[in-house]
Each structure stands twice: as C-alpha cells, then as structure tokens.
C-alpha beads as a LAMMPS data file, in Angstrom:
LAMMPS data file: protein, C-alpha beads

355 atoms
354 bonds

1 atom types
1 bond types

-500.0 500.0 xlo xhi
-500.0 500.0 ylo yhi
-500.0 500.0 zlo zhi

Masses

1 110.0

Atoms # bond

1 1 1 0.019 -0.250 0.068
2 1 1 1.737 3.515 -0.756
3 1 1 2.372 5.460 2.514
4 1 1 0.611 8.808 1.959
5 1 1 2.676 12.076 2.697
6 1 1 2.463 14.113 5.520
7 1 1 3.390 17.376 6.874
8 1 1 3.972 19.066 10.340
9 1 1 2.655 21.705 12.491
10 1 1 5.513 23.627 12.374
11 1 1 5.669 23.621 8.474
12 1 1 2.038 24.489 7.909
13 1 1 2.857 27.624 10.716
14 1 1 5.563 28.932 8.443
15 1 1 3.427 29.068 5.457
16 1 1 0.816 30.507 7.129
17 1 1 3.432 33.430 8.617
18 1 1 4.940 33.520 4.860
19 1 1 1.281 34.755 3.503
20 1 1 1.077 37.119 6.072
21 1 1 4.102 38.940 5.413
22 1 1 4.720 38.243 1.968
23 1 1 7.132 40.742 0.795
24 1 1 6.690 42.676 -2.261
25 1 1 8.667 42.051 -4.970
26 1 1 10.828 44.548 -6.666
27 1 1 11.788 44.322 -9.907
28 1 1 13.821 46.682 -12.196
29 1 1 12.615 45.770 -14.920
30 1 1 9.535 43.890 -16.535
31 1 1 8.887 42.579 -19.664
32 1 1 6.202 40.574 -21.303
33 1 1 5.227 38.482 -24.370
34 1 1 1.564 36.806 -26.309
35 1 1 1.721 34.156 -27.817
36 1 1 -0.796 32.774 -30.870
37 1 1 -1.380 31.244 -33.836
38 1 1 -1.979 33.136 -37.401
39 1 1 -5.001 30.432 -38.483
40 1 1 -6.497 30.675 -34.664
41 1 1 -10.304 29.710 -34.795
42 1 1 -10.654 31.089 -31.108
43 1 1 -10.720 34.962 -31.675
44 1 1 -7.677 34.549 -29.742
45 1 1 -6.482 37.754 -31.525
46 1 1 -8.492 40.164 -29.306
47 1 1 -6.752 38.440 -26.456
48 1 1 -3.601 40.392 -27.556
49 1 1 -5.174 43.480 -26.997
50 1 1 -6.220 42.580 -23.709
51 1 1 -3.265 40.969 -22.515
52 1 1 -1.355 44.183 -23.300
53 1 1 -3.588 46.428 -21.606
54 1 1 -3.508 43.743 -18.662
55 1 1 0.303 44.311 -18.928
56 1 1 0.229 48.306 -18.998
57 1 1 -1.835 48.236 -16.266
58 1 1 1.143 46.634 -14.352
59 1 1 3.688 49.105 -15.445
60 1 1 5.258 46.630 -18.340
61 1 1 5.577 48.652 -21.622
62 1 1 8.008 45.743 -23.639
63 1 1 5.280 43.368 -24.580
64 1 1 6.385 41.316 -27.415
65 1 1 3.771 39.594 -29.801
66 1 1 4.472 36.068 -31.234
67 1 1 2.015 34.936 -34.336
68 1 1 2.890 31.758 -35.125
69 1 1 2.357 31.461 -38.847
70 1 1 0.250 29.245 -40.444
71 1 1 3.233 27.843 -43.306
72 1 1 5.260 27.040 -39.864
73 1 1 5.908 23.459 -39.881
74 1 1 7.844 23.445 -36.341
75 1 1 6.183 25.737 -34.222
76 1 1 8.003 25.136 -31.341
77 1 1 11.374 26.594 -32.399
78 1 1 9.538 29.665 -33.157
79 1 1 7.579 30.355 -30.105
80 1 1 11.342 29.159 -28.165
81 1 1 13.119 31.567 -30.219
82 1 1 10.527 34.570 -29.403
83 1 1 10.400 33.810 -25.563
84 1 1 14.343 34.164 -25.843
85 1 1 14.049 36.906 -27.618
86 1 1 11.872 38.610 -25.123
87 1 1 13.992 37.740 -22.387
88 1 1 17.305 39.213 -23.704
89 1 1 15.486 42.239 -24.480
90 1 1 14.520 42.779 -20.680
91 1 1 18.240 42.082 -19.829
92 1 1 19.363 44.590 -22.271
93 1 1 16.995 47.271 -21.020
94 1 1 18.486 47.062 -17.545
95 1 1 21.512 45.000 -16.747
96 1 1 21.309 45.295 -12.749
97 1 1 18.667 43.923 -10.292
98 1 1 15.522 41.460 -10.753
99 1 1 13.489 40.989 -13.707
100 1 1 9.671 39.808 -14.438
101 1 1 8.677 38.065 -17.293
102 1 1 5.414 37.511 -18.285
103 1 1 4.462 35.322 -20.712
104 1 1 0.767 34.388 -22.805
105 1 1 -0.912 32.170 -24.993
106 1 1 -4.047 32.086 -26.070
107 1 1 -5.576 29.553 -28.398
108 1 1 -6.475 26.243 -28.443
109 1 1 -4.899 23.633 -25.937
110 1 1 -5.349 19.786 -25.218
111 1 1 -3.708 17.187 -22.894
112 1 1 -1.598 14.171 -23.997
113 1 1 -1.250 11.405 -21.335
114 1 1 1.550 10.378 -22.952
115 1 1 3.642 13.577 -23.940
116 1 1 1.487 16.334 -21.783
117 1 1 -0.436 19.482 -22.324
118 1 1 0.276 20.954 -25.593
119 1 1 -1.202 23.960 -28.408
120 1 1 -2.160 23.828 -31.265
121 1 1 -3.943 26.474 -33.799
122 1 1 -7.325 24.864 -34.949
123 1 1 -9.230 21.834 -35.403
124 1 1 -7.732 19.442 -37.477
125 1 1 -4.498 21.134 -37.749
126 1 1 -1.035 19.148 -37.729
127 1 1 0.893 21.122 -36.553
128 1 1 1.436 21.574 -32.468
129 1 1 4.031 22.667 -29.677
130 1 1 4.303 21.252 -26.167
131 1 1 4.207 23.011 -22.443
132 1 1 7.908 22.404 -22.424
133 1 1 8.704 25.212 -25.352
134 1 1 6.750 27.714 -23.189
135 1 1 9.565 26.709 -20.464
136 1 1 12.740 26.010 -22.593
137 1 1 14.120 29.424 -22.990
138 1 1 13.835 30.342 -19.109
139 1 1 15.536 26.782 -18.163
140 1 1 18.511 27.325 -20.369
141 1 1 18.974 31.279 -19.595
142 1 1 21.984 30.977 -17.438
143 1 1 23.703 34.081 -18.094
144 1 1 21.778 37.487 -16.921
145 1 1 20.387 39.219 -14.017
146 1 1 18.008 37.173 -11.846
147 1 1 14.147 36.814 -13.037
148 1 1 10.943 35.489 -12.282
149 1 1 8.580 34.022 -14.421
150 1 1 4.514 34.439 -14.915
151 1 1 3.205 31.925 -16.947
152 1 1 -0.911 32.427 -18.027
153 1 1 -2.384 30.028 -20.033
154 1 1 -6.144 31.231 -21.596
155 1 1 -6.735 27.236 -22.877
156 1 1 -7.740 24.301 -21.959
157 1 1 -5.160 23.187 -19.363
158 1 1 -4.981 19.574 -17.422
159 1 1 -4.663 19.394 -13.933
160 1 1 -2.135 16.798 -14.618
161 1 1 0.271 18.865 -15.784
162 1 1 3.556 18.302 -14.278
163 1 1 6.338 20.190 -16.158
164 1 1 10.552 19.694 -14.998
165 1 1 11.963 23.351 -15.026
166 1 1 15.573 23.603 -14.009
167 1 1 15.305 26.884 -12.019
168 1 1 17.887 29.446 -10.705
169 1 1 18.419 29.374 -7.035
170 1 1 15.639 31.689 -5.661
171 1 1 13.534 31.803 -8.871
172 1 1 9.585 31.661 -9.219
173 1 1 7.531 30.531 -11.820
174 1 1 4.049 30.186 -11.530
175 1 1 1.822 28.916 -13.984
176 1 1 -2.052 30.058 -14.188
177 1 1 -4.771 28.717 -16.379
178 1 1 -8.427 29.220 -15.804
179 1 1 -10.229 26.260 -15.235
180 1 1 -9.252 22.617 -14.369
181 1 1 -10.526 19.156 -14.451
182 1 1 -10.072 16.771 -11.726
183 1 1 -10.061 12.950 -13.055
184 1 1 -10.345 11.985 -9.307
185 1 1 -13.880 13.547 -8.693
186 1 1 -15.410 12.827 -12.185
187 1 1 -13.522 9.913 -13.566
188 1 1 -16.039 8.374 -15.643
189 1 1 -16.316 12.036 -17.611
190 1 1 -14.318 12.952 -20.537
191 1 1 -14.324 16.675 -20.229
192 1 1 -12.451 18.638 -23.077
193 1 1 -13.202 22.289 -23.054
194 1 1 -12.194 24.234 -26.035
195 1 1 -12.436 28.117 -26.474
196 1 1 -14.987 29.331 -28.559
197 1 1 -14.320 32.293 -30.870
198 1 1 -18.243 33.338 -29.876
199 1 1 -17.381 34.001 -26.106
200 1 1 -15.965 37.416 -25.713
201 1 1 -15.547 37.311 -21.860
202 1 1 -12.525 35.556 -21.873
203 1 1 -9.852 34.635 -19.029
204 1 1 -7.526 37.312 -20.496
205 1 1 -10.449 39.946 -20.606
206 1 1 -11.450 38.998 -17.086
207 1 1 -7.767 39.175 -15.635
208 1 1 -7.204 42.563 -17.190
209 1 1 -11.200 43.881 -15.907
210 1 1 -9.927 43.105 -12.408
211 1 1 -7.135 44.431 -12.666
212 1 1 -7.696 47.687 -13.796
213 1 1 -10.699 47.636 -11.177
214 1 1 -7.947 47.137 -8.190
215 1 1 -6.065 49.858 -9.594
216 1 1 -8.894 52.617 -9.576
217 1 1 -9.666 51.484 -6.249
218 1 1 -6.601 52.318 -4.995
219 1 1 -5.002 48.777 -4.216
220 1 1 -1.187 49.125 -4.041
221 1 1 -0.295 45.321 -4.499
222 1 1 -1.651 42.233 -5.795
223 1 1 -0.504 38.714 -6.169
224 1 1 -1.174 36.338 -8.977
225 1 1 -2.822 33.718 -7.330
226 1 1 -5.436 35.850 -5.853
227 1 1 -5.972 37.431 -9.202
228 1 1 -6.915 34.249 -10.512
229 1 1 -8.881 32.804 -7.884
230 1 1 -10.853 36.251 -7.721
231 1 1 -11.268 36.279 -11.822
232 1 1 -12.765 32.497 -11.605
233 1 1 -15.357 33.273 -8.973
234 1 1 -18.405 34.080 -10.932
235 1 1 -18.462 30.747 -12.801
236 1 1 -18.025 28.373 -9.392
237 1 1 -14.857 26.833 -11.262
238 1 1 -13.714 23.651 -8.649
239 1 1 -10.126 24.277 -8.988
240 1 1 -8.657 26.881 -10.976
241 1 1 -5.110 25.853 -12.150
242 1 1 -2.124 27.285 -10.074
243 1 1 1.045 25.229 -10.407
244 1 1 4.707 26.812 -8.753
245 1 1 7.038 25.180 -11.115
246 1 1 9.871 26.744 -8.840
247 1 1 9.413 28.855 -5.654
248 1 1 6.812 28.448 -3.296
249 1 1 5.313 31.896 -2.778
250 1 1 3.028 34.001 -4.992
251 1 1 4.844 37.165 -6.693
252 1 1 3.260 39.799 -5.255
253 1 1 4.250 42.784 -6.690
254 1 1 3.317 46.696 -6.907
255 1 1 0.136 48.299 -9.040
256 1 1 1.452 51.472 -10.503
257 1 1 -0.412 54.530 -9.545
258 1 1 -0.504 55.828 -13.712
259 1 1 -2.219 54.494 -16.672
260 1 1 -0.624 55.445 -19.876
261 1 1 2.073 57.771 -18.039
262 1 1 -1.699 59.952 -16.660
263 1 1 -1.527 59.576 -12.631
264 1 1 -4.682 58.082 -11.404
265 1 1 -5.872 59.564 -7.782
266 1 1 -8.448 57.127 -5.976
267 1 1 -10.843 58.262 -3.270
268 1 1 -8.273 56.125 -1.224
269 1 1 -5.028 53.912 -0.930
270 1 1 -5.751 50.321 0.300
271 1 1 -3.113 48.006 0.304
272 1 1 -4.389 44.856 -1.121
273 1 1 -7.276 43.444 -2.910
274 1 1 -9.925 41.335 -0.710
275 1 1 -8.940 37.808 -1.622
276 1 1 -12.712 36.837 -2.790
277 1 1 -15.811 35.500 -1.519
278 1 1 -14.941 31.935 -1.819
279 1 1 -12.806 29.745 0.475
280 1 1 -11.050 26.433 0.073
281 1 1 -11.893 23.701 2.355
282 1 1 -8.227 22.393 2.364
283 1 1 -6.956 19.266 4.532
284 1 1 -3.163 18.963 6.272
285 1 1 -2.132 15.464 6.945
286 1 1 -0.244 15.808 9.948
287 1 1 2.943 13.850 11.158
288 1 1 1.896 12.123 14.977
289 1 1 4.743 13.447 16.558
290 1 1 4.870 15.920 19.371
291 1 1 8.796 16.916 18.840
292 1 1 7.003 18.439 15.613
293 1 1 4.326 20.479 17.035
294 1 1 0.986 19.751 18.244
295 1 1 -2.023 19.810 16.157
296 1 1 -4.209 21.787 19.182
297 1 1 -1.499 24.287 19.676
298 1 1 -1.763 25.037 16.121
299 1 1 -5.521 25.003 15.695
300 1 1 -5.807 27.852 18.856
301 1 1 -2.538 30.081 16.939
302 1 1 -4.924 29.851 13.682
303 1 1 -7.405 30.960 14.984
304 1 1 -6.524 33.813 17.083
305 1 1 -5.140 35.587 14.016
306 1 1 -8.308 34.218 12.011
307 1 1 -9.713 38.421 11.486
308 1 1 -6.334 39.094 10.247
309 1 1 -5.412 36.099 7.898
310 1 1 -8.987 35.209 6.752
311 1 1 -7.825 31.407 7.854
312 1 1 -10.269 29.302 9.905
313 1 1 -10.084 25.978 11.311
314 1 1 -12.963 23.974 9.874
315 1 1 -12.240 20.918 12.367
316 1 1 -9.135 18.829 13.891
317 1 1 -9.472 15.309 13.855
318 1 1 -6.575 13.706 16.261
319 1 1 -7.080 10.189 14.597
320 1 1 -8.039 10.274 10.816
321 1 1 -9.582 7.408 8.850
322 1 1 -5.655 5.768 8.882
323 1 1 -5.038 6.975 12.506
324 1 1 -3.614 10.201 10.874
325 1 1 -4.128 13.792 12.751
326 1 1 -6.021 15.755 10.216
327 1 1 -6.178 19.736 10.063
328 1 1 -9.129 20.965 7.720
329 1 1 -8.797 24.894 7.443
330 1 1 -10.960 27.356 5.067
331 1 1 -8.958 29.680 3.586
332 1 1 -8.402 32.048 0.580
333 1 1 -7.647 30.804 -2.926
334 1 1 -3.625 32.074 -2.630
335 1 1 -3.187 30.631 1.000
336 1 1 -4.260 27.055 -0.295
337 1 1 -1.809 27.538 -3.260
338 1 1 0.774 28.107 -0.780
339 1 1 -0.152 25.181 1.245
340 1 1 -0.687 22.638 -1.008
341 1 1 3.217 22.961 -2.073
342 1 1 3.841 20.698 1.717
343 1 1 3.532 17.219 1.227
344 1 1 0.161 16.246 2.479
345 1 1 -1.790 19.100 1.729
346 1 1 -4.638 18.880 -0.901
347 1 1 -7.404 21.507 -1.954
348 1 1 -10.742 19.645 -1.786
349 1 1 -12.974 21.963 -2.264
350 1 1 -14.216 25.655 -3.109
351 1 1 -17.562 26.650 -1.816
352 1 1 -19.178 30.038 -1.050
353 1 1 -18.577 31.925 2.282
354 1 1 -19.842 35.432 3.873
355 1 1 -17.775 37.749 5.797

Bonds

1 1 1 2
2 1 2 3
3 1 3 4
4 1 4 5
5 1 5 6
6 1 6 7
7 1 7 8
8 1 8 9
9 1 9 10
10 1 10 11
11 1 11 12
12 1 12 13
13 1 13 14
14 1 14 15
15 1 15 16
16 1 16 17
17 1 17 18
18 1 18 19
19 1 19 20
20 1 20 21
21 1 21 22
22 1 22 23
23 1 23 24
24 1 24 25
25 1 25 26
26 1 26 27
27 1 27 28
28 1 28 29
29 1 29 30
30 1 30 31
31 1 31 32
32 1 32 33
33 1 33 34
34 1 34 35
35 1 35 36
36 1 36 37
37 1 37 38
38 1 38 39
39 1 39 40
40 1 40 41
41 1 41 42
42 1 42 43
43 1 43 44
44 1 44 45
45 1 45 46
46 1 46 47
47 1 47 48
48 1 48 49
49 1 49 50
50 1 50 51
51 1 51 52
52 1 52 53
53 1 53 54
54 1 54 55
55 1 55 56
56 1 56 57
57 1 57 58
58 1 58 59
59 1 59 60
60 1 60 61
61 1 61 62
62 1 62 63
63 1 63 64
64 1 64 65
65 1 65 66
66 1 66 67
67 1 67 68
68 1 68 69
69 1 69 70
70 1 70 71
71 1 71 72
72 1 72 73
73 1 73 74
74 1 74 75
75 1 75 76
76 1 76 77
77 1 77 78
78 1 78 79
79 1 79 80
80 1 80 81
81 1 81 82
82 1 82 83
83 1 83 84
84 1 84 85
85 1 85 86
86 1 86 87
87 1 87 88
88 1 88 89
89 1 89 90
90 1 90 91
91 1 91 92
92 1 92 93
93 1 93 94
94 1 94 95
95 1 95 96
96 1 96 97
97 1 97 98
98 1 98 99
99 1 99 100
100 1 100 101
101 1 101 102
102 1 102 103
103 1 103 104
104 1 104 105
105 1 105 106
106 1 106 107
107 1 107 108
108 1 108 109
109 1 109 110
110 1 110 111
111 1 111 112
112 1 112 113
113 1 113 114
114 1 114 115
115 1 115 116
116 1 116 117
117 1 117 118
118 1 118 119
119 1 119 120
120 1 120 121
121 1 121 122
122 1 122 123
123 1 123 124
124 1 124 125
125 1 125 126
126 1 126 127
127 1 127 128
128 1 128 129
129 1 129 130
130 1 130 131
131 1 131 132
132 1 132 133
133 1 133 134
134 1 134 135
135 1 135 136
136 1 136 137
137 1 137 138
138 1 138 139
139 1 139 140
140 1 140 141
141 1 141 142
142 1 142 143
143 1 143 144
144 1 144 145
145 1 145 146
146 1 146 147
147 1 147 148
148 1 148 149
149 1 149 150
150 1 150 151
151 1 151 152
152 1 152 153
153 1 153 154
154 1 154 155
155 1 155 156
156 1 156 157
157 1 157 158
158 1 158 159
159 1 159 160
160 1 160 161
161 1 161 162
162 1 162 163
163 1 163 164
164 1 164 165
165 1 165 166
166 1 166 167
167 1 167 168
168 1 168 169
169 1 169 170
170 1 170 171
171 1 171 172
172 1 172 173
173 1 173 174
174 1 174 175
175 1 175 176
176 1 176 177
177 1 177 178
178 1 178 179
179 1 179 180
180 1 180 181
181 1 181 182
182 1 182 183
183 1 183 184
184 1 184 185
185 1 185 186
186 1 186 187
187 1 187 188
188 1 188 189
189 1 189 190
190 1 190 191
191 1 191 192
192 1 192 193
193 1 193 194
194 1 194 195
195 1 195 196
196 1 196 197
197 1 197 198
198 1 198 199
199 1 199 200
200 1 200 201
201 1 201 202
202 1 202 203
203 1 203 204
204 1 204 205
205 1 205 206
206 1 206 207
207 1 207 208
208 1 208 209
209 1 209 210
210 1 210 211
211 1 211 212
212 1 212 213
213 1 213 214
214 1 214 215
215 1 215 216
216 1 216 217
217 1 217 218
218 1 218 219
219 1 219 220
220 1 220 221
221 1 221 222
222 1 222 223
223 1 223 224
224 1 224 225
225 1 225 226
226 1 226 227
227 1 227 228
228 1 228 229
229 1 229 230
230 1 230 231
231 1 231 232
232 1 232 233
233 1 233 234
234 1 234 235
235 1 235 236
236 1 236 237
237 1 237 238
238 1 238 239
239 1 239 240
240 1 240 241
241 1 241 242
242 1 242 243
243 1 243 244
244 1 244 245
245 1 245 246
246 1 246 247
247 1 247 248
248 1 248 249
249 1 249 250
250 1 250 251
251 1 251 252
252 1 252 253
253 1 253 254
254 1 254 255
255 1 255 256
256 1 256 257
257 1 257 258
258 1 258 259
259 1 259 260
260 1 260 261
261 1 261 262
262 1 262 263
263 1 263 264
264 1 264 265
265 1 265 266
266 1 266 267
267 1 267 268
268 1 268 269
269 1 269 270
270 1 270 271
271 1 271 272
272 1 272 273
273 1 273 274
274 1 274 275
275 1 275 276
276 1 276 277
277 1 277 278
278 1 278 279
279 1 279 280
280 1 280 281
281 1 281 282
282 1 282 283
283 1 283 284
284 1 284 285
285 1 285 286
286 1 286 287
287 1 287 288
288 1 288 289
289 1 289 290
290 1 290 291
291 1 291 292
292 1 292 293
293 1 293 294
294 1 294 295
295 1 295 296
296 1 296 297
297 1 297 298
298 1 298 299
299 1 299 300
300 1 300 301
301 1 301 302
302 1 302 303
303 1 303 304
304 1 304 305
305 1 305 306
306 1 306 307
307 1 307 308
308 1 308 309
309 1 309 310
310 1 310 311
311 1 311 312
312 1 312 313
313 1 313 314
314 1 314 315
315 1 315 316
316 1 316 317
317 1 317 318
318 1 318 319
319 1 319 320
320 1 320 321
321 1 321 322
322 1 322 323
323 1 323 324
324 1 324 325
325 1 325 326
326 1 326 327
327 1 327 328
328 1 328 329
329 1 329 330
330 1 330 331
331 1 331 332
332 1 332 333
333 1 333 334
334 1 334 335
335 1 335 336
336 1 336 337
337 1 337 338
338 1 338 339
339 1 339 340
340 1 340 341
341 1 341 342
342 1 342 343
343 1 343 344
344 1 344 345
345 1 345 346
346 1 346 347
347 1 347 348
348 1 348 349
349 1 349 350
350 1 350 351
351 1 351 352
352 1 352 353
353 1 353 354
354 1 354 355
C-alpha cells in the first residue's frame, strides 16, 4: 500500500506566516510576450489587445508579440526563439536588479497522457507545440540577471500537468490557467473544454478587467494567485489551475499609480484586494509527533489570527481514517496554493462564504 504524505505543524505555521508577511517583489524591469496562432479559430487575436492592457496596467511597456505562421511546420522553434528574444531584450534594457517576465498564450490546448500539455491552431491542425517550449528558454537562460516568470495560459489546461523546470536559485515560476478538470472527482467523464470564437469574455479579458478595477480602487499591491481566484469566482470553478513550477510563494507586485502615463488619484489607497468571497477547504495530514508540533496548539494559533489572515479552522481530527491527525482549514485561494506546496496538503473544495 502506498504511504500517504504528511506535513508538520511547524511547516504549516511557517507557510501561514509567510502568506501574512508576503513581501512585495521589486523588479528593475518587467517584460511580457503574448503568443497566438495565425490560423487560430478561437478569436485569440482579440486577447492580444486585452493582454497588452493587462501588462500596461502593471507598468509593463515592453510587450512582445509572437504570431505563429500557418506555414510554420515546427512551431516550437518559433515559440522558443520569441521567448528567448523577449528575455534578452529585458536584460538589455536593464542589466542590474531582478526582472519579471510574463508569458501569455491564448488559443487551443489539449492534454496528451503520454507527452503532456500541448497547443495547436485549430481543429484538424497537424502542427502543435508542447508546454515545454514555453519553459525551455527559461530553463536554458543561464547568463544575465535574476528573473521570475509568470506563465498565463488562456486555453484548456489539464490539472495533470507536471512540467520539469531547471530553475535558478531563488527563482519563482508561477503557472496560471482559467479552469481545471479533476479526474479524481469525475473519473467516468471526459471533459475537453475548448475556447469558442463566440465567447468574448475570455480569461485574458477578465484578468485585465479585474486588475484595472483594482487600480482605480486604489489598491497598492496584488499577487497573481489572488487574481486567478477572484477572476474565476463568478463561474464557480472547482479548482483553477495554479502551479508553482519553481518557488513556493506567490509573486506580489506593486500596482503603479498611473495608466498610459497619466497619474491616477483614487479616493483612498488600500494595501491589497480582498482575496475573493470563495474560500477553499484544505486538509493537512499532520505527522503524529509531538516533537514536531501540537495540532491543537496550531489550531488555537490559527484561530487567534483568523480575522487578520481569513484562515479558519474547519475541524481537527486527532485520529483520521488511518490514524493520522487531520487539520482542515478554510482559507483564501492564494493561501491554499501556498499550503498545497507542502506534502500531505490537498485542496478539497471551494465554497461560497460570507464575511
């Protein structure tokens, strides 16, 4: 029988403290690239505009575009070359400090159990590139300043993706996608949602709209995990896809107080957006060793900071089904993303809660 993973009280407490004290990342330069197909059948070209607006709202002026030609028989070379060029351009603009690279793809996507996540232009298309092509230029970039990466995929993306990335020390690479499908929950149903050319309210347009709202409401900072969770709330998405391909804490950055060079003067300035109205139900399988922490004391500590963290104890079981102590928490989506990086921690459900 497979041994189930477990975490410790100390590890859970450490992660929760890190969420509360999440520092703002300071970047000397930010660059972005958006990737679509020339023969795309999902109207992804509109999302180039939406992504440009999203990037500009974050103060990213250096936005590259990569349109894969319909005549290109090896699209992976085109994609990898364009991303490498974007990274080099960012480094050339500022040779010191840390950089942020945002990589965006809009269009069709599917999952191959043998080779993994891939992307293609249209139904019947013979050419495709795999998720690894979006990450290969990041892994092979050895020289130059330190940089973090946010990968935004506006396409069907499987929860099963487990890409391998050779990251730099201290690097964070976050992957965001709009919806997920759990084979564990619906093991008899095959779901392959596709972007439709008739849908205008795309994931890219929504993250742009929400970020613009946050800016005009006077929020100073944002993190990408909270943005993903908030954007997906109206659709009751069970589990939007968020992966830490490197690192274990969300990237938190400043929202500039200007747009297109024009200063913005909101009625009041606020620190960060409220992380949505939907909490996640997350379970933590705790190592039954008093030397590594007491589950009851951890629960008491969490409750004492509940108003500040919005993390609540759902229940404590000192002896779970197999004798392992279980700590179940209700927490905002970004906190769930951080805790899920620990062994033995699983996001079980998302539900509406009122505060």
